[in-house]
MIZA-929870 format. One line per 10 residues: number of its first residue (from 1); their letters; for each residue x, y, z of N, C-alpha, C. Coordinates in steps of 0.001 Angstrom, whole numbers, plus 500000, padded with zeros to 6 digits. Example, Ala and Ser with C-alpha at 12.3 -4.5 7.8 and 13.67 -1.06 7.14 Angstrom:
<fivexs>
1	AS	513190,494310,507800,512300,495500,507800,513200,496700,507800  512850,497750,507080,513670,498940,507140,512900,500030,507870 $
</fivexs>
This chain:
<fivexs>
1	LRPLHGPLSA	409347,456614,807267,408295,455813,806788,407134,456708,806442  406484,456359,805354,405283,457022,804849,404064,456407,805266  403181,456992,806129,401943,456228,806615,401023,456116,805471  400331,454770,805463,399293,454655,804624,398063,455049,805428  396905,455121,804642,395764,455616,805222,394737,454465,805263  393805,454409,806152,392803,453357,806173,392845,452456,807365  391704,451768,807676,391704,450986,808832,392877,449856,808953  393192,449235,807843,394158,448142,807793,395616,448759,808273  395871,449965,807758,397136,450580,808075,397230,450955,809581  396162,451344,810008,395950,451720,811564,396191,450528,812406 $
11	LRLYHTVPIP	395557,449445,811987,395715,448262,812635,397210,447704,812657  397854,447840,811454,399229,447405,811286,400098,448291,812299  399811,449546,812248,400722,450391,813172,400421,450150,814693  399211,449809,814983,398776,449527,816399,399525,448354,816902  399740,447278,816052,400255,446009,816483,401878,445973,816552  402475,447216,816313,403994,447238,816323,404470,447435,817666  403605,447635,818705,404210,447905,820081,404460,446537,820712  405735,446267,821037,406032,444930,821553,405729,444821,823046  405154,443918,823548,404805,443506,824977,406102,442696,825389  406599,443054,826616,407733,442256,826970,407382,440801,827100 $
21	ILNVSSPSTS	408322,439937,826812,408170,438519,826765,408430,437940,828236  407531,437194,828813,407612,436667,830164,407631,435202,830124  408714,434502,830346,408822,433051,830350,408908,432457,831764  408511,431275,831886,408619,430568,833115,409710,429596,833054  410818,429840,833768,412021,428990,833753,412950,429327,834906  413837,428405,835103,414858,428676,836181,416036,429423,835443  416745,430131,836223,418116,430712,835606,418886,429719,834956  419354,430134,833742,420163,429072,832954,421618,429583,832933  422468,428522,833145,423906,428821,832971,424449,428947,831602  423686,428163,830639,424021,428361,829276,423690,429592,828625 $
31	SPSRLLKIVK	422501,430205,829040,422206,431561,828499,421985,432534,829736  422935,432932,830322,422854,433777,831579,421934,434990,831452  421176,435229,832492,420305,436368,832497,420797,437192,833795  420543,438566,833556,420807,439417,834664,419700,439136,835662  420120,439095,836998,419134,438956,838079,418452,440347,838421  417130,440369,838346,416356,441602,838581,415709,441474,839945  416180,442264,840864,415851,441975,842349,415272,443284,842843  414138,443241,843571,413598,444401,844271,414235,444393,845690  414934,445400,845947,415414,445710,847356,414579,446617,848055  414023,446277,849221,412886,447037,849817,413326,448008,850838 $
41	SEEDFKRLPE	414544,448189,851088,414985,449135,852146,416267,449810,851743  416584,451016,852079,417834,451579,851937,418967,450962,852577  418681,450300,853704,419726,449526,854345,420254,448325,853607  419225,447630,852943,419555,446372,852064,420263,446977,850934  419967,448002,850469,420606,448565,849264,422067,448863,849507  422240,449435,850634,423693,449700,850976,424560,448550,851291  423984,447427,851813,424738,446225,851916,425059,445448,850619  424538,445907,849503,424934,445114,848362,426323,445475,848027  427051,444492,847409,428425,444688,846996,428505,445732,845844  429644,446376,845855,429757,447473,844865,430052,447063,843397 $
51	TGHLKYKPDK	430251,445793,843187,430478,445241,841786,429526,444121,841618  429397,443781,840272,428513,442688,839962,427148,442854,839923  426658,444274,839935,425251,444573,839951,424932,445721,839009  423753,445767,838594,423243,447085,837959,422201,447665,839046  422647,448705,839509,421900,449302,840788,420952,450298,840291  419694,450279,840738,418850,451422,840422,418218,451977,841829  418561,453372,841867,417740,454095,842970,416868,455071,842138  415791,455549,842703,415002,456474,842056,415756,457649,841333  415605,457753,840083,416248,458845,839194,417718,458509,838915  418291,457326,839436,419704,456929,839009,419769,455596,838730 $
61	LYELSANLTV	420591,455281,837720,420845,453942,837229,422280,453727,837073  422831,452649,837669,424328,452371,837711,424552,450958,837076  425214,450832,836010,425420,449554,835422,427030,449351,835794  427257,448360,836538,428459,447901,837062,429035,446520,836466  428142,445627,836171,428431,444382,835736,427330,443701,835065  427427,442194,835028,426407,441564,834402,425135,441273,835065  425121,441431,836416,423854,441246,837115,423173,442596,837375  421941,442437,838029,421193,443665,838050,420489,443630,839404  420490,444714,840100,419757,444888,841349,419041,446227,841235  417888,446157,841613,416946,447480,841591,416606,447859,843016 $
71	FTSPEKEGLT	416739,449099,843335,416114,449387,844643,414933,450358,844445  413753,449751,844570,412462,450431,844593,411414,449470,844940  410446,449966,845691,409361,449121,846118,408128,449842,845929  407177,449502,844981,405964,450235,844895,405084,450097,846173  405212,449071,847006,404470,449019,848116,404814,449923,849231  406152,450294,849294,406712,451039,850450,407213,452391,850172  408119,452465,849158,408772,453712,848816,409186,453758,847345  409707,454866,847029,410274,455048,845643,409240,455422,844602  408200,454567,844279,407389,454906,843082,406046,455357,843601  405446,456262,843011,404124,456665,843457,403265,456201,842262 $
81	RLSKFPKLPH	403704,455985,841031,402955,455528,839917,403735,454365,839347  403064,453183,839034,403809,452067,838598,404589,452197,837403  404035,452934,836381,404744,453006,835146,406021,453882,835159  406364,454437,836383,407610,455126,836502,408762,454323,836592  408714,452960,836621,409834,452123,836710,410659,452294,835491  412098,452387,835668,412839,452874,834384,412740,451792,833263  413074,452286,832030,413336,451395,831000,414698,450714,831150  414815,449483,831118,415943,448607,831287,416942,448510,829941  418225,448301,830031,418985,448088,828912,418465,446758,828323  418544,446743,826950,418143,445482,826310,419041,444163,826792 $
91	SSYHIDPSTS	418315,443260,827314,418882,442052,827705,417912,440984,828131  418305,439932,828672,417387,438955,829346,417571,439026,830933  416405,439027,831633,416453,439294,832945,415714,438115,833557  416210,437675,834756,415555,436650,835581,415131,437439,836879  413736,437498,836972,413077,438225,838108,413165,437394,839394  413679,438083,840490,413927,437329,841714,412605,436732,842177  412569,435555,842671,411253,434916,843171,410517,435708,844278  411230,436615,844962,410610,437198,846147,409913,438545,845641  409836,438852,844236,409226,439923,843664,407815,439868,843816  407061,440880,844445,405719,440943,844472,405062,441055,843191 $
101	SLSLLSILLG	403680,440797,843130,402934,440859,841839,402873,442427,841487  402682,443393,842453,402661,444793,842128,404102,445253,841506  405077,444733,842101,406535,445084,841600,406684,444548,840205  406172,443255,839982,406304,442714,838658,405582,443494,837623  404304,443918,837993,403593,444731,837036,404310,446001,836802  404915,446721,837819,405622,447839,837557,406709,447748,836690  407608,446704,836787,408692,446404,835929,408193,446393,834503  407076,445716,834208,406705,445342,832880,406102,446580,832202  405291,447432,833092,404728,448691,832548,405770,449682,832191  406930,449654,832983,408022,450691,832711,408737,450398,831428 $
111	QYSYKPYAEP	408507,449177,830835,409165,448915,829553,408430,449246,828320  407271,449862,828521,406376,450226,827436,407172,451281,826586  407119,451163,825303,407761,452092,824373,406902,452149,823074  406603,453324,822611,405858,453563,821337,406750,454249,820304  407397,453506,819354,408215,454123,818403,408088,453403,817089  406867,453330,816540,406647,452624,815359,407359,453176,814071  407804,454438,814090,408509,454941,812951,410115,454859,813120  410408,454335,814221,411883,454241,814473,412307,452683,814213  413655,452482,814125,414183,451149,813970,413597,450267,815112  412858,449258,814848,412285,448343,815867,413376,447655,816676 $
121	SPPITFSLSS	413092,447599,817962,414125,446801,818798,413361,445642,819305  414144,444501,819566,413520,443359,820152,412964,443530,821413  411844,442948,821810,411307,443067,823210,412243,442485,824219  412295,443103,825457,413178,442611,826516,412454,441254,827114  413285,440385,827341,412817,439106,827808,413059,438932,829399  412088,438544,829975,412079,438177,831437,411652,436761,831693  412325,436330,832696,411892,434868,833156,411612,434890,834576  410685,433940,835019,410359,433766,836395,410470,432322,836791  410820,432072,838072,410933,430673,838537,409603,430046,838668  408481,430737,838933,407214,430213,838971,406153,430994,838159 $
131	PPPLSLSPLL	405123,430492,837681,404066,431176,836925,403602,432515,837544  403446,433574,836718,403007,434840,837358,401437,434703,837655  400786,435680,838491,399458,435668,838642,398666,435571,837344  397647,434922,837380,396740,434872,836145,396278,436200,835756  396080,437096,836521,395555,438412,836240,396569,439274,835544  397779,438857,835478,398836,439833,835019,398737,439980,833630  398570,439008,832701,398464,439079,831379,397362,440023,830810  396101,439713,831210,394998,440592,830738,395225,442045,831175  395691,442260,832448,395932,443649,832845,396962,444329,832112  398104,443718,831816,399187,444308,831061,398714,444542,829546 $
141	TSIYASKTLI	397932,443654,829031,397449,443786,827612,396474,445021,827597  395669,445140,828492,394645,446210,828376,395263,447677,828690  396270,447652,829487,396905,448989,829665,397841,449306,828490  398610,448354,827901,399426,448515,826667,398359,448932,825545  397182,448358,825496,396284,448768,824500,395714,450243,824583  395459,450601,825888,395040,451957,826052,396088,453076,825733  397304,452640,826144,398536,453550,825871,398743,453720,824421  398731,452707,823706,398987,452592,822274,397895,453397,821456  396722,453266,821870,395599,454069,821175,395934,455450,821365  396196,455947,822587,396402,457341,822873,397592,457853,822050 $
151	NSPPNLLNPT	398651,456938,821957,399900,457515,821221,399771,457481,819733  398806,456973,819157,398633,456750,817625,398398,458112,817009  399116,458431,815898,399028,459775,815309,397710,459961,814823  397181,461163,814708,395871,461383,814199,395631,461252,812708  396688,461236,811880,396431,461035,810491,396114,459450,810270  396360,458753,811330,396046,457237,811139,394820,456890,811956  394676,457562,813180,393623,457311,814118,392510,458312,814005  391481,458076,813280,390407,458877,813023,389013,458068,813379  387991,458699,813371,386748,457992,813830,386592,456553,813155  386940,456554,811926,386757,455184,811178,387737,454232,811607 $
161	TFTAITSTLL	389010,454443,811771,390003,453615,812189,389927,453330,813628  389524,454226,814435,389296,454041,815838,388280,452946,816136  387196,452954,815234,386089,451983,815293,386573,450604,814913  387507,450547,813857,388043,449352,813507,388941,448653,814629  389725,449479,815194,390632,448991,816273,389972,448554,817546  388963,449372,817939,388250,448939,819215,387474,447735,818935  386954,447555,817783,386075,446277,817580,386993,445051,817394  388388,445233,817100,389296,444246,817124,389630,443888,818461  389888,444960,819498,390226,444703,820739,389083,443993,821535  387842,444369,821125,386655,443865,821811,385703,443229,820710 $
171	PGPWKEIVGP	386044,442094,820104,385127,441423,819227,383778,441102,819841  382822,441264,818971,381433,440838,819446,380526,441830,819019  379397,441997,819818,378155,442608,819316,378242,444159,819539  378819,444880,818569,378849,446262,818568,377558,446813,817799  377097,448042,818386,376071,448794,817532,376655,450141,817284  376415,450567,816013,377070,451860,815594,375978,452727,815088  375822,453914,815626,374776,454916,815046,375581,455953,814349  375307,456164,813148,376111,457069,812277,375110,457690,811334  375454,458829,810584,374694,459320,809482,373440,459935,809890  372328,459840,809092,370989,460489,809440,370425,460125,810839 $
181	ELSLKFKATS	370680,458809,811208,370104,458343,812440,370870,459056,813593  372189,459342,813528,372865,460036,814489,372474,461509,814603  372080,462140,813536,371729,463481,813482,370391,463705,814099  369547,462621,813928,368243,462683,814641,368213,462419,816046  368965,461353,816462,368945,461061,817923,369928,461626,818751  371290,461706,818278,372371,462323,819057,372974,463463,818463  372138,464612,818656,372543,465773,817857,373851,466441,818275  374289,466216,819510,375483,466803,820070,376672,466245,819362  376701,464876,819299,377746,464194,818727,377785,464401,817198  376654,464498,816562,376563,464877,815071,377163,466381,814816 $
191	AVGSASLHQP	376767,467250,815719,377277,468668,815486,378678,468782,815734  379271,468103,816693,380640,468369,817040,381569,467750,815903  381029,466626,815339,381831,465984,814219,381543,466421,812812  380642,467420,812763,380143,467778,811383,381052,468329,810414  382325,468878,810854,383212,469513,810018,384390,468488,809595  384276,467294,810080,385360,466308,809754,385071,465603,808404  386093,465155,807713,385875,464178,806604,385474,462829,807054  385664,462522,808283,385340,461198,808822,384007,461324,809638  383095,460556,809233,381723,460730,809904,381721,460476,811475  381204,461427,812273,380931,461003,813610,380155,459880,813846 $
201	RILKYRHVGE	380233,459267,815044,379442,458120,815332,379504,457841,816871  378462,457120,817244,378425,456647,818622,378322,455084,818614  379192,454563,819413,379242,453120,819471,378880,452498,820803  378222,451293,820759,377892,450666,822018,378220,449180,821913  378865,448695,822990,379131,447214,823014,378494,446636,824383  377855,445563,824186,377069,445000,825408,377574,443641,825624  377898,443408,826996,378266,441995,827351,377545,441687,828599  376767,440597,828668,375890,440159,829697,376737,439185,830498  376988,439470,831766,377764,438552,832543,377431,438780,834046  378359,438517,834968,378149,438523,836405,378100,439935,836982 $
211	GPLFTIIGKS	377388,440084,838087,377376,441349,838737,376293,442368,838201  376267,443532,838920,375459,444696,838547,375962,445153,837183  375106,445958,836488,375529,446488,835167,376472,447779,835442  377562,447633,834738,378563,448731,834708,378508,449302,833380  378122,450591,833358,378087,451449,832067,379461,452172,832003  380277,451930,831025,381515,452542,830967,381525,453368,829616  381807,454645,829801,381714,455650,828771,383143,456217,828613  383608,456593,827392,384853,457191,827068,384810,458244,825997  385180,459411,826341,385217,460548,825323,386266,460066,824307  385871,460147,822923,386659,459602,821933,386869,460659,820925 $
221	VTFDSGGLSL	387531,461792,821133,387784,462743,820083,389163,462486,819467  389212,461952,818267,390510,461413,817793,391439,462650,817553  390946,463769,817189,391692,464995,817168,390894,466214,817539  391551,467026,818235,390607,468297,818697,391330,469562,818244  390921,470135,817267,391406,471503,816840,390882,472619,817578  389808,472383,818398,389044,473263,819029,387853,473872,818329  387737,473382,816957,386708,473946,816166,386841,475398,815996  385788,476188,815821,385749,477618,815505,386441,478308,816679  386399,477778,817858,387104,478328,819070,388618,477682,818886  389297,478108,817902,390535,477411,817626,391456,477434,818642 $
231	KPSGSMINMK	392185,476378,818973,393175,476228,819859,394539,476809,819230  395396,477441,820081,396733,477847,819538,397524,476694,819319  398597,476762,818651,399447,475567,818284,399922,474820,819414  400458,475532,820460,400955,474972,821623,400040,474129,822304  398710,474434,822362,397603,473744,823100,397110,472564,822173  397325,472656,820770,396806,471646,819865,397705,470416,819684  399040,470617,820066,400106,469667,819630,399896,468274,820143  399305,468167,821377,399076,466831,821965,397526,466412,821765  396809,467058,820876,395368,466740,820887,394979,465450,820262  395937,464595,819853,395605,463264,819491,395307,462454,820798 $
241	KDMGGGAIAT	395626,462990,821887,395319,462341,823199,393797,462499,823583  392942,463223,822813,391646,463705,823250,390687,462445,823000  391155,461446,822603,390389,460073,822697,390840,459262,823876  391634,459768,824726,392206,459092,825831,391102,458468,826642  389936,459134,826940,388973,458552,827702,388419,457298,827085  388240,457329,825748,387847,456172,824876,388801,454943,825135  390038,455389,825088,391225,454301,825152,391058,453690,826530  390996,454423,827600,391002,453968,828914,389759,453106,829128  388627,453594,828703,387371,452821,828845,387397,451517,828095  388004,451509,826856,388182,450135,826121,389030,449219,826867 $
251	GLCMLLKASN	390215,449694,827399,391032,448898,828128,390379,448330,829364  389652,449090,830033,388974,448521,831227,387918,447611,830818  387201,447688,829789,386224,446780,829318,386830,445489,828729  388085,445490,828333,388806,444279,827926,388941,443328,829249  389204,444066,830411,389333,443294,831594,387929,442811,832075  386937,443662,831923,385587,443170,832280,385103,442093,831554  385378,441973,830251,384972,440884,829436,385759,439664,829682  387039,439713,830000,387886,438649,830336,387346,438028,831690  386851,438771,832539,386290,438246,833798,384714,437983,833790  384130,438113,832527,382764,437774,832395,381924,438698,833229 $
261	FNFELILPVV	382253,439988,833424,381338,440864,834263,380327,441520,833328  379270,442143,833961,378172,442648,833250,378438,444066,832910  378516,444417,831615,378797,445767,831202,378377,446268,829845  378259,447540,829766,378089,448089,828355,379182,449212,828260  379764,449281,827060,380755,450324,826734,380068,451222,825611  380145,452614,825962,379538,453484,824969,380720,454549,824679  380920,454576,823365,382038,455561,822904,381495,456534,821841  381324,457850,822246,381023,458830,821108,382382,459159,820448  382367,458978,819116,383633,459168,818243,383514,460182,817422  384339,461229,817476,384355,462352,816558,385780,462908,816292 $
271	ENMINGEAYR	385903,463768,815309,387013,464604,815133,386483,466080,815057  387049,466896,815957,386530,468267,816053,387431,469222,815150  386826,469495,813832,387594,470188,812970,386927,471553,812402  387379,472127,811350,386746,473350,810892,386516,473253,809362  385432,473530,809025,385033,473846,807577,383665,474581,807614  383051,474754,806622,381725,475453,806264,380641,474727,807177  380873,473446,807394,379746,472785,808140,379978,472739,809648  381088,473316,810215,381346,473350,811575,380216,473819,812423  380029,473285,813545,378984,473933,814425,379594,475189,815058  378680,476148,815500,379104,477460,815755,378761,477814,817170 $
281	LGDVIEHDNG	379471,478876,817619,379049,479480,818835,377698,480189,818698  376776,479833,819629,375515,480331,819631,374467,479212,819131  374943,478205,818537,374034,477083,818266,373350,476627,819554  372113,476103,819347,371459,475400,820419,371241,474085,819980  371636,473155,820939,371525,471623,820656,370511,471058,821442  369660,470205,821029,368640,469493,821829,369172,468063,822018  369131,467673,823259,369549,466357,823717,368458,465307,823699  368786,464090,823838,367846,462995,823722,367018,462969,825000  367345,463525,826037,366578,463601,827221,365697,464866,827357  365675,465631,826339,364826,466775,826247,365428,468063,826648 $
291	LTTEVLNTDA	366549,468039,827225,367289,469330,827584,367947,469966,826452  368216,471305,826504,368798,472004,825513,370158,472679,826017  371198,472866,824990,372370,473440,825399,372625,474573,824344  373111,475652,824784,373621,476695,823881,375116,476614,823883  375723,476559,822723,377168,476435,822649,377868,477754,822812  378724,477931,823736,379351,479179,824008,380834,479071,823684  381325,477657,823439,382783,477465,823096,382764,476083,822347  383187,476138,821185,383188,474806,820439,384418,473961,820784  385286,474575,821707,386351,473751,822243,385967,473078,823534  384786,473173,824000,384271,472424,825093,383274,471319,824575 $
301	EGRLILSDAL	383833,470550,823578,383088,469583,822811,382808,468268,823508  383854,467990,824463,383815,466683,825206,382623,466493,825923  382207,467480,826732,380941,467310,827508,379657,467160,826690  379759,467797,825494,378616,467608,824536,378376,466136,824019  379509,465568,823640,379296,464201,823154,379118,463177,824248  379661,463512,825475,379419,462697,826715,377969,462687,827014  377332,463871,826886,375930,463939,827201,375161,462931,826391  375458,462796,825097,374741,461813,824280,374941,460329,824786  376168,460077,825071,376616,458729,825648,375776,458451,826925  375721,459458,827879,374942,459321,829058,373590,459005,828807 $
311	CWAEGGDGYV	372955,459701,827863,371558,459536,827494,371226,458102,826958  372357,457506,826329,372173,456080,825670,372325,454986,826709  372762,455394,827875,373010,454304,828941,371677,453635,829273  371746,452292,829541,370659,451613,830073,370158,452164,831408  368790,452067,831505,368178,452525,832833,368362,451492,833873  367788,451842,835023,367769,450957,836100,368968,451133,836925  369108,450156,838077,370156,450233,838848,371521,449896,838183  372601,450248,838973,373859,450007,838312,374818,451145,838557  375907,451085,837857,377038,452061,837899,377329,452665,836544  377536,453906,836535,378080,454706,835286,379417,455289,835684 $
321	IDFATLTGAA	380494,454874,834836,381862,455455,835060,382176,456036,833658  382454,457314,833648,382963,457935,832337,384275,458526,832566  385098,458401,831516,386484,458735,831435,386554,459793,830218  387290,460915,830510,387446,461910,829656,388679,462830,829844  389429,463222,828748,390414,464201,828936,389645,465564,828593  389033,465943,829766,387920,466881,829574,388302,468336,829647  389090,468703,830747,389406,470131,831066,390941,470283,831279  391374,471489,830846,392630,471956,831302,392782,472193,832788  391573,472610,833277,391599,472989,834720,391982,471807,835603  391561,470479,835263,392055,469420,835889,393528,469205,835955 $
331	RVALGVEVGM	394227,469533,834775,395644,469281,834671,396330,470382,835446  395757,471638,835461,396288,472707,836251,396250,472417,837774  395138,471819,838163,394820,471450,839607,395856,470421,840116  395792,469301,839430,396509,468022,839902,397642,467603,839065  397979,468253,838037,399270,467868,837155,398751,466626,836339  399792,466062,835681,399522,465033,834751,399475,463633,835389  399983,463426,836602,399993,462120,837172,398872,461647,837984  398057,462506,838419,396968,462322,839286,395587,462454,838559  394795,461373,838576,393468,461499,837781,392458,462078,838874  391759,463095,838242,390712,463710,839068,389331,462994,838803 $
341	YFTDDDELGE	388673,462951,839817,387238,462202,839742,386263,462917,840497  385000,462699,840123,383807,463226,840803,382763,462187,841080  382160,462210,842133,380910,461341,842339,380207,462012,843485  378880,461668,843403,378084,462213,844564,377751,461046,845504  378471,459959,845380,378268,458764,846256,379551,458622,847195  379412,458950,848389,380702,459174,849238,381290,457713,849497  380472,456704,849654,381060,455272,849774,381894,454973,848606  381348,455165,847418,381988,454866,846148,383257,455719,845973  383166,456879,846309,384238,457828,846211,385455,457369,847045  385075,456955,848250,386154,456506,849189,386779,455250,848707 $
351	RIYRKGLEVK	385918,454318,848183,386637,453046,847603,387579,453344,846567  387231,454214,845640,388144,454559,844479,389498,455107,844977  389392,456048,845985,390532,456739,846477,391418,455535,847115  390844,454709,847910,391568,453638,848696,392315,452760,847723  391597,452249,846718,392133,451318,845713,393172,451957,844928  393077,453234,844584,394117,454004,843868,395380,453970,844766  395295,454223,846048,396477,454065,846792,397130,452817,846679  396263,451757,846956,396773,450440,847111,397532,449877,845838  397096,450225,844682,397696,449678,843561,398530,450883,842763  398832,451966,843362,399646,453066,842911,399132,453564,841596 $
361	DPVWRMPLYE	397949,453813,841559,397206,454498,840450,396519,455759,841048  397407,456817,841196,396880,457931,842015,395711,458666,841411  394649,458800,842199,393446,459549,841826,393027,460469,843064  392256,461522,842725,391861,462498,843745,390375,462970,843542  389554,462814,844615,388213,463214,844389,388048,464770,844534  387301,465394,843742,386933,466775,843731,385376,466906,843953  384976,468124,844394,383618,468390,844853,382664,468545,843668  381464,468049,843796,380477,468525,842929,379609,469583,843564  380297,470876,843609,379704,471861,844380,378458,472498,843707  377303,472248,844347,375981,472654,843705,375863,474102,843528 $
371	GYEKRLKGKI	376647,474899,844341,376541,476382,844290,376905,476964,842774  377588,476070,842023,378134,476428,840745,377134,476098,839629  376081,475414,839915,375167,475013,838870,374580,476180,838203  374164,477239,838905,373501,478372,838272,374385,478931,837257  375678,478770,837233,376530,479359,836245,376504,478695,834890  375811,477591,834807,375542,476891,833678,374166,477095,833018  373298,477949,833704,371902,478216,833152,372005,479185,831883  371346,478694,830971,371344,479304,829658,370286,480487,829663  370487,481429,828745,369499,482551,828544,368508,482178,827560  368817,481403,826611,367732,480932,825628,367582,479417,825662 $
381	SDLTNVTRDG	368357,478764,826505,368355,477327,826637,368423,476844,828034  368252,475545,828262,368477,475071,829581,369627,475209,830195  370744,475004,829320,372141,474914,829690,372973,475578,828788  374174,476005,829174,375312,476336,828364,376494,475417,828567  377297,475158,827503,378342,474123,827642,379523,474677,828397  379724,475938,828604,380735,476483,829645,379988,477710,830241  380670,478182,831194,380156,479398,831920,380466,480578,831227  379798,481707,831521,380065,482977,830951,381032,483816,831741  381592,483263,832801,382449,484147,833702,383901,483832,833763  384386,483321,832633,385862,483141,832553,386208,481730,832800 $
391	GLGGAITAAL	385405,480832,833270,385898,479366,833412,386526,479059,834814  386332,479913,835781,386885,479537,837105,386119,478287,837623  386918,477395,838287,386356,476094,838565,385904,475225,837456  386572,475333,836391,386262,474677,835091,385916,473207,835240  386738,472431,835863,386578,470995,836085,385295,470640,836774  384923,471504,837807,383744,471410,838616,382497,471632,837694  382455,472725,836951,381388,473064,836201,381107,471961,835035  382224,471552,834518,382133,470541,833476,381427,469249,833983  381861,468916,835288,381124,467628,835828,379741,467915,836256  379397,469137,836660,378103,469521,836967,377183,469434,835650 $
401	YLKNFVPEKK	377747,469901,834621,377034,469837,833294,376676,468382,832970  377590,467511,833124,377381,466022,832815,376346,465481,833729  376359,465893,834905,375408,465453,836001,373898,465418,835450  373637,466398,834659,372207,466615,834101,371779,465482,833142  372725,464555,832700,372374,463497,831795,372490,462121,832288  372877,462064,833615,373137,460719,834283,371734,460129,834450  371594,458877,834064,370203,458275,834240,369934,458050,835767  368709,458188,836090,368207,457950,837500,368632,456626,837982  368756,456451,839209,369076,455267,840032,370605,454862,839813  371241,455490,838956,372721,455072,838691,373705,455781,839746 $
411	KWVHFDVNGM	374656,455014,840131,375693,455476,840892,376790,455960,839825  377325,457205,839951,377956,457722,838770,379300,458270,839233  380405,458104,838445,381659,458483,838623,382134,459128,837377  382751,460311,837449,383223,461070,836309,384779,461236,836423  385623,460750,835543,387055,460852,835666,387336,461967,834542  388067,462998,834985,388672,464038,834230,390238,463827,834411  390877,463179,833232,392211,462764,833381,392973,463401,832310  394323,463451,832396,395273,464052,831311,395433,463167,830134  395577,461859,830501,395701,460815,829312,397177,460747,828856  398073,461640,829278,399475,461557,828900,400389,461841,830182 $
421	DEHGMGEANG	401451,461177,830095,402456,461349,831268,403271,462604,831041  404286,462766,831842,405174,464018,831760,406038,464060,830618  406102,462828,829973,406975,462809,828752,406080,462864,827496  404796,463112,827527,404055,463272,826380,403641,461951,825830  403588,460886,826626,403245,459505,826199,401920,459022,826959  401185,458090,826211,399787,457829,826763,399916,457207,828117  399014,457558,828953,398843,457087,830255,397311,456737,830667  397091,455555,831177,395766,455073,831460,395427,455504,832870  395263,456746,833082,394936,457129,834543,393591,456622,835015  393615,456092,836121,392353,455585,836799,391827,454294,836287 $
431	LRACWEVIKE	392498,453607,835370,392009,452282,834831,392175,451181,836027  393327,451136,836603,393509,450007,837543,392752,450293,838868  392724,451545,839247,391829,451807,840547,390401,451441,840179  389982,451787,839072,388450,451441,838802,388335,449850,838670  389300,449174,838141,389300,447717,837990,389171,447094,839336  390021,447503,840293,389904,447047,841655,388709,447269,842281  388084,448428,842095,386759,448629,842728,385726,447785,842132  385589,447670,840866,384583,446800,840224,384875,445319,840604  386011,444808,840618,386191,443472,841223,385651,443277,842667  385868,444412,843491,385307,444304,844793,383903,444297,844847 $
441	IVEEEKK	383201,445121,844133,381780,445202,844011,381122,443906,843601  381727,443228,842513,381144,442080,842007,381310,440927,843105  382404,440801,843764,382553,439836,844817,381568,439981,845875  381441,441174,846360,380335,441460,847374,378914,441029,846983  378656,441265,845688,377300,440799,845286,377165,439276,845248  378189,438579,845099,378161,437102,845193,377871,436585,846522  378145,437289,847751,378055,436845,848933,376566,436912,849487 $
</fivexs>
């Protein structure tokens, strides 16, 4: 297929990802379905008959007949990340009534597939004897939305089309700063996107609802060539994912809006390219809060545009949570499955870790070690966007850089995530862990 260009073609491509069909009905003899059952122990698995089942053990799948049995339990063993559930053969499945809501979500997330240029296959159909939890549909939709944004090819997903898609996912009162106004107020975002054919911009969505104000920020670099600090081809191949922070932030805010929580979403959206207008090493950028940064590496652009987003956050009490595919150092330290996060609030940090364990969305807290702050001091500016000593502790120094722009009185969490799984497909690291924490905070405020 030959891709068309423009917002409408991007929207058309976006909507080609099928979400599994989930019906509420009893098993039918006229149209038989395979029984999908979660077996929670090795002993139970061994007691199953050797015929008449499709058995699954971690990393192994056996198809023996018309029925299906799965051995895996997200609550106890087998899966550390929900989306690791295997893709099932195309069929209709009746999910055993004893299946937990976490296992049900795992089954459905495991069926995600992004192949818009391949022959489309009909979605797998599941049935349940009783209605699923009300929270399942919006959660599944938000995660599928995040994954699909990350997987979209960069010739279709650029700052213009990204704006069109996010405003469709979250219809309502968006504010967009672009052009001369951007270059005057948010100079970092303007500089990073200056070499692209697609104008850089910064977007804000505001929803007034229940609970404290949650400011959700997502790095949205629709493609990152590295700029004049050009990436080698091997490092550039997956850089369509560099808007993964914006995708995760958008998916999270879809849940916040569905629950009528109080939030603002801020997305700095750019494409980091090269031409005669590209920002240079040695440039000094003035930020909206008065600080200045000397650019030592144009491939450390994410922290620059996030600084603008943090400066645009509403003041006063509340929470700031930012998501970014920010550093290779985070991936080296924790791999692709575990989301790295930073916060200087111990109680909040513990909540996030605990909820990540509960819902199988693995995250790990790293230190905001103040001893490294001096490595970001500039010679002709307040700050530099990277250190001059080879980048040791790069994820920590990136987080410390951002800390300079967090509004006073805010409780802040910074997520440095990979945004792709081990197969090179979009992954919404940290989304569900944060969602559980936010729900808990809002419920506590009601008491």
